[in-house]
BAZA-777832 format. One record per residue (C-alpha): chain; residue in one letter; residue number from 0; x, y, z. Coordinates in steps of 0.25 Angstrom, whole numbers, plus 5000, padded with zeros to 4 digits. Layout:
! residues N
KOLZA chain res   n    u    v    w
KOLZA     A   A NUM    X    Y    Z
...
END
This chain:
! residues 68
KOLZA chain res   n    u    v    w
KOLZA     A   X   0 5067 4949 4987
KOLZA     A   X   1 5056 4944 4995
KOLZA     A   X   2 5059 4954 5006
KOLZA     A   X   3 5060 4965 4996
KOLZA     A   X   4 5046 4961 4990
KOLZA     A   X   5 5040 4960 5004
KOLZA     A   X   6 5045 4974 5008
KOLZA     A   X   7 5040 4980 4995
KOLZA     A   X   8 5026 4974 4996
KOLZA     A   X   9 5025 4979 5011
KOLZA     A   X  10 5026 4993 5006
KOLZA     A   X  11 5016 4992 4995
KOLZA     A   X  12 5004 5001 4995
KOLZA     A   X  13 4991 4993 4998
KOLZA     A   X  14 4977 4996 4993
KOLZA     A   X  15 4970 4996 4979
KOLZA     A   X  16 4978 5000 4967
KOLZA     A   X  17 4969 5007 4957
KOLZA     A   X  18 4972 5010 4942
KOLZA     A   X  19 4965 5018 4931
KOLZA     A   X  20 4956 5009 4922
KOLZA     A   X  21 4960 5009 4907
KOLZA     A   X  22 4956 5022 4900
KOLZA     A   X  23 4953 5028 4914
KOLZA     A   X  24 4939 5023 4914
KOLZA     A   X  25 4933 5020 4928
KOLZA     A   X  26 4938 5020 4942
KOLZA     A   X  27 4952 5014 4944
KOLZA     A   X  28 4953 4999 4946
KOLZA     A   X  29 4961 4991 4955
KOLZA     A   X  30 4975 4985 4950
KOLZA     A   X  31 4986 4977 4954
KOLZA     A   X  32 4998 4970 4949
KOLZA     A   X  33 5003 4956 4952
KOLZA     A   X  34 5018 4955 4953
KOLZA     A   X  35 5022 4940 4953
KOLZA     A   X  36 5036 4939 4959
KOLZA     A   X  37 5042 4925 4960
KOLZA     A   X  38 5055 4919 4964
KOLZA     A   X  39 5062 4910 4954
KOLZA     A   X  40 5076 4905 4954
KOLZA     A   X  41 5085 4916 4960
KOLZA     A   X  42 5076 4928 4959
KOLZA     A   X  43 5062 4934 4959
KOLZA     A   X  44 5054 4936 4946
KOLZA     A   X  45 5041 4943 4942
KOLZA     A   X  46 5031 4936 4933
KOLZA     A   X  47 5026 4943 4921
KOLZA     A   X  48 5017 4938 4909
KOLZA     A   X  49 5018 4941 4895
KOLZA     A   X  50 5005 4945 4888
KOLZA     A   X  51 5001 4937 4875
KOLZA     A   X  52 4999 4943 4862
KOLZA     A   X  53 4984 4939 4863
KOLZA     A   X  54 4980 4949 4873
KOLZA     A   X  55 4973 4962 4869
KOLZA     A   X  56 4983 4971 4876
KOLZA     A   X  57 4998 4971 4880
KOLZA     A   X  58 5002 4960 4871
KOLZA     A   X  59 5015 4953 4874
KOLZA     A   X  60 5018 4962 4886
KOLZA     A   X  61 5023 4958 4899
KOLZA     A   X  62 5014 4959 4911
KOLZA     A   X  63 5011 4955 4925
KOLZA     A   X  64 5002 4943 4926
KOLZA     A   X  65 4987 4945 4928
KOLZA     A   X  66 4978 4957 4924
KOLZA     A   X  67 4965 4958 4918
END
């Protein structure tokens, strides 16, 4: 698995990733996603978080960690 990840990452596109702002207002903004992969027991796993019911948007949804 490590070798497959190294190979895939070596082919990645470098440079800024820009996305449109909400409501398409203003210039595009830089964006990124952190994909935490870890080894536990006999396999690799991806870490997600579950949003609480107290947040304003996307209550209870599964997401990658981080964000603004």
